[in-house]
C-alpha positions in Angstrom: 0.0 0.0 0.1 1.3 3.4 -1.0 0.7 6.6 1.1 -0.3 8.4 -2.2 -3.3 6.0 -2.4 -4.5 7.3 0.9 -4.1 10.9 -0.2 -6.1 10.2 -3.3 -8.8 8.6 -1.2 -9.0 11.6 1.1 -9.2 13.9 -1.9 -12.1 11.7 -3.4 -14.0 11.8 0.0 -13.6 15.6 0.1 -14.7 16.2 -3.5 -17.1 13.4 -4.2 -15.9 13.4 -7.7 -13.3 11.2 -9.5 -12.6 14.0 -12.0 -12.3 16.9 -9.5 -10.2 14.7 -7.1 -7.8 13.8 -10.0 -7.4 17.5 -10.7 -6.5 18.1 -7.0 -4.0 15.3 -7.2 -2.5 16.5 -10.5 -3.0 13.1 -12.3 -5.3 12.0 -15.0 -8.6 10.6 -14.2 -7.8 7.1 -15.5 -4.7 6.9 -13.4 -6.5 8.3 -10.4 -9.2 5.6 -10.8 -6.5 2.9 -11.0 -5.0 4.0 -7.8 -8.3 4.0 -5.9 -8.9 0.5 -7.3 -5.4 -0.5 -6.1 -6.3 0.7 -2.6 -9.7 -1.3 -2.7 -7.6 -4.3 -3.8 -5.3 -3.8 -0.8 -8.2 -3.4 1.6 -10.1 -6.4 0.2 -13.5 -4.4 0.3 -15.3 -1.7 -1.8 -14.5 1.7 -0.4 -16.6 3.8 -2.9 -20.2 3.6 -3.8 -19.9 4.1 -7.6 -23.7 4.0 -8.1 -24.3 7.6 -6.8 -23.3 11.0 -7.8 -21.7 12.9 -5.9 -19.7 9.7 -5.1 -20.2 8.5 -1.7 -18.1 6.3 0.6 -19.2 2.8 1.7 -19.4 2.2 5.4 -15.9 0.6 5.1 -14.7 3.6 3.1 -16.0 5.9 6.0 -14.0 3.9 8.4 -10.8 4.1 6.2 -11.3 7.9 5.8 -11.2 8.5 9.4 -8.1 6.4 9.8 -6.4 7.8 6.8 -6.6 11.3 8.0 -5.0 10.3 11.2 -2.3 8.3 9.6 -1.4 11.0 7.1 -1.2 13.6 9.8 1.1 11.4 11.8 3.3 10.8 8.8 3.6 14.4 8.0 4.5 15.1 11.7 7.0 12.4 11.8 8.7 13.7 8.8 8.9 17.2 10.1 10.4 15.9 13.3 13.0 13.8 11.4 14.1 16.7 9.2 14.8 18.6 12.5 17.7 16.3 13.0 19.5 17.7 10.0 21.8 20.6 10.8 21.5 21.8 7.4 17.8 21.5 7.2 17.2 23.5 10.4 18.2 27.0 9.0 17.8 26.3 5.3 14.4 26.8 3.5 13.7 24.4 0.7 11.7 25.6 -2.2 10.0 23.7 -5.0 10.0 26.0 -8.0 9.0 25.5 -11.7 12.0 25.9 -14.1 10.8 29.2 -15.6 10.3 30.9 -12.1 13.7 29.5 -11.0 15.5 31.5 -13.7 13.4 34.6 -13.7 11.5 35.5 -10.6 13.3 33.7 -7.7 16.8 35.2 -7.8 15.4 38.8 -8.2 12.7 38.1 -5.4 15.5 37.0 -2.9 17.5 40.0 -3.8 14.6 42.3 -2.9 14.0 40.5 0.4 17.8 40.8 1.5 17.6 44.5 2.7 14.6 43.6 4.8 15.3 40.1 6.0 19.1 39.7 5.6 20.7 36.6 4.3 18.3 33.7 4.0 19.6 30.2 3.5 17.7 28.5 0.7 17.7 25.3 -1.2 16.0 25.4 -4.6 14.7 22.4 -6.5 13.7 23.4 -10.0 11.1 21.0 -11.5 8.2 21.1 -13.9 4.9 22.4 -12.4 3.5 18.9 -11.8 6.5 17.6 -10.1 7.0 20.8 -8.0 3.5 20.7 -6.7 3.9 16.9 -6.0 7.2 17.5 -4.2 5.5 20.2 -2.0 2.3 18.2 -1.2 4.3 15.1 -0.3 6.4 17.2 2.1 9.7 17.1 0.2 10.2 20.8 0.6 9.1 23.7 2.8 7.5 26.1 0.3 6.1 26.1 -3.2 6.5 29.1 -5.7 4.4 28.7 -8.6 2.2 30.4 -11.3 -1.5 30.5 -11.1 -3.7 31.2 -14.1 -7.5 31.3 -14.2 -7.5 28.6 -16.8 -5.0 26.4 -14.9 -5.5 26.6 -11.2 -3.2 24.3 -9.0 -6.2 23.3 -6.9 -4.4 23.2 -3.6 -6.9 22.7 -0.8 -7.0 26.0 1.2 -8.0 23.9 4.3 -4.5 22.4 4.1 -2.3 25.2 2.4 -1.9 28.8 2.9 -1.1 31.2 -0.1 0.4 34.5 -0.7 0.2 36.2 -4.0 3.8 37.9 -4.6 3.3 39.5 -7.9 2.1 39.3 -11.5 3.6 38.0 -14.7 2.6 38.6 -18.3 3.2 36.0 -21.1 3.3 37.5 -24.6 4.7 36.8 -28.1 8.3 37.9 -29.1 10.4 37.5 -32.0 13.8 38.7 -33.5 13.6 42.1 -35.2 14.8 42.6 -38.8 17.0 45.5 -40.0 14.0 47.9 -39.8 13.3 47.0 -36.2 10.0 45.1 -37.0 9.6 41.5 -36.0 10.7 38.9 -38.5 7.5 37.0 -37.7 4.3 38.6 -36.5 0.9 37.2 -35.2 -1.6 36.2 -36.3 -0.2 35.0 -39.7 -2.3 33.6 -42.6 -3.3 30.2 -44.0 -0.7 30.8 -46.8 2.0 32.2 -44.6 1.7 30.7 -41.1 4.0 32.1 -38.4 6.9 29.9 -37.4 6.0 28.9 -33.9 8.4 28.0 -31.1 6.1 26.1 -28.7 6.0 24.7 -25.2 5.9 20.9 -25.2 2.3 19.6 -24.8 1.5 19.2 -21.1 3.8 22.0 -19.9 1.9 24.5 -17.7 2.8 27.5 -19.9 1.7 25.5 -23.1 -1.8 25.3 -21.5 -1.8 29.0 -20.6 -0.7 29.9 -24.2 -3.4 27.7 -25.6 -5.9 29.6 -23.6 -4.6 32.8 -24.8 -4.9 31.8 -28.4 -8.5 30.6 -27.9 -9.5 33.8 -26.2 -7.8 36.1 -28.7 -11.0 36.4 -30.8 -9.0 36.2 -34.2 -7.9 33.1 -36.2 -4.2 32.6 -35.7 -2.1 30.6 -38.1 1.0 28.9 -36.6 3.5 26.3 -37.9 5.1 24.6 -35.0 8.7 24.1 -35.8 10.2 23.7 -32.3 9.0 22.7 -29.0 10.4 22.3 -25.4 9.2 22.6 -21.9 11.9 25.3 -21.1 11.0 29.0 -21.6 14.9 29.7 -21.6 15.3 27.5 -24.6 12.4 29.1 -26.4 13.9 32.5 -25.7 17.2 31.4 -27.2 15.5 30.2 -30.3 13.5 33.4 -30.7 16.7 35.6 -30.3 18.3 33.5 -33.1 15.5 34.3 -35.4 13.7 30.9 -35.6 10.2 32.2 -35.0 7.7 33.5 -32.4 7.7 32.4 -28.8 5.3 33.2 -26.0 7.6 34.1 -23.0 7.3 35.6 -19.6 8.1 39.3 -19.9 10.4 39.2 -16.9 12.5 36.8 -18.8 13.0 39.0 -21.8 13.7 42.4 -20.4 17.4 42.5 -21.2 16.8 41.2 -24.8 14.2 43.8 -25.3 16.4 46.5 -23.8 19.3 45.7 -26.2 17.0 44.9 -29.2 17.5 41.3 -29.6 13.8 40.7 -29.3 10.6 42.8 -30.0 6.9 42.2 -29.6 5.4 39.9 -32.2 1.9 41.2 -31.5 2.1 44.6 -33.1 -0.6 47.2 -32.2 -2.8 44.5 -30.7 -0.5 43.4 -27.9 -3.3 43.0 -25.3 -5.1 40.5 -27.5 -2.2 38.1 -27.4 -1.2 38.4 -23.7 -2.0 36.3 -20.7 -1.6 37.4 -17.1 -0.6 35.1 -14.2 -0.2 35.4 -10.4 3.1 34.3 -8.9 2.1 32.6 -5.6 3.9 31.3 -2.5 2.4 28.3 -0.8 2.9 26.8 2.7 1.3 23.8 4.5 -1.0 24.7 7.4 -0.6 23.3 10.9 2.6 22.4 12.6 4.3 21.0 9.5 6.5 24.0 8.8 9.9 24.1 10.4 11.0 27.4 12.3 13.2 28.8 9.6 10.5 28.5 6.9 7.8 29.8 9.3 9.9 32.9 10.0 10.5 33.5 6.3 6.8 33.0 5.6 5.8 35.5 8.4 8.4 38.0 7.2 7.2 37.9 3.6 3.5 38.1 4.7 4.4 41.2 6.8 6.3 42.9 3.9 3.3 42.3 1.6 0.5 43.1 4.0 2.0 45.3 6.6 1.0 43.0 9.4 1.8 39.5 10.7 -0.6 36.6 9.6 -3.4 35.7 11.8 -5.6 32.7 11.8 -3.2 30.8 9.7 -2.2 27.2 10.7 
């Protein structure tokens, strides 16, 4: 039996929906269903009444739910206690951060904090969004720094996690300029002359955000996908070399805009082709946060709100 099965089961009990619970757990619905079935096979009894909607637990399921909540809390508490035995871990705050934010936001954010908080010892684990959220929810780090877009919410349970909005980011299309200063490629393109498109790999968080932007643009767009990756920095490098148009976080392209290596590929209709995201910081509620991470959280909260947090945890 795996602990993630219990966490899946608790999510299902909370939502009453396989699809909603799968979103909360950041897995596909088929994979989520298989994990619930595996838990039932381990238990040797049906835990879910699949004949009703919203989904209800069987009597055995209700018994396991109560026990699962206790077991998971004990496991999280035990992990926190064990981590306190590490001399390095005691005064180092571990962050799970998606790759793009690790390159763009995180270093500058820490630099802005330093005059107020002094030197903060940190450990950064750069991952894709799915793995960063998983590392955080499974207790493998102290804090999570992540994007939030209305079309792609992370769905972290506010009963279990606190959140601070640290800033905003804009994702927009950019391309290399020609000798006249105009972009070598410009949206929206035509059926005869599609725009060479430098894309995020399918499944990447920013890929889904860009797909949303294109759907909401209210104008047909003609793109020819010539390159894809899940790394914004790689897309930026390809755009600078003139390979096509890439949707990039504006914070990542400021130096390239300033020295003329990149320009907007949206022309006079920039707002049509932009997407805005929140940059959010998350922490677990309760007693699962070690003192160094709790101090950092409290200090950041105070800097953003002018007061210490109340009613959290």
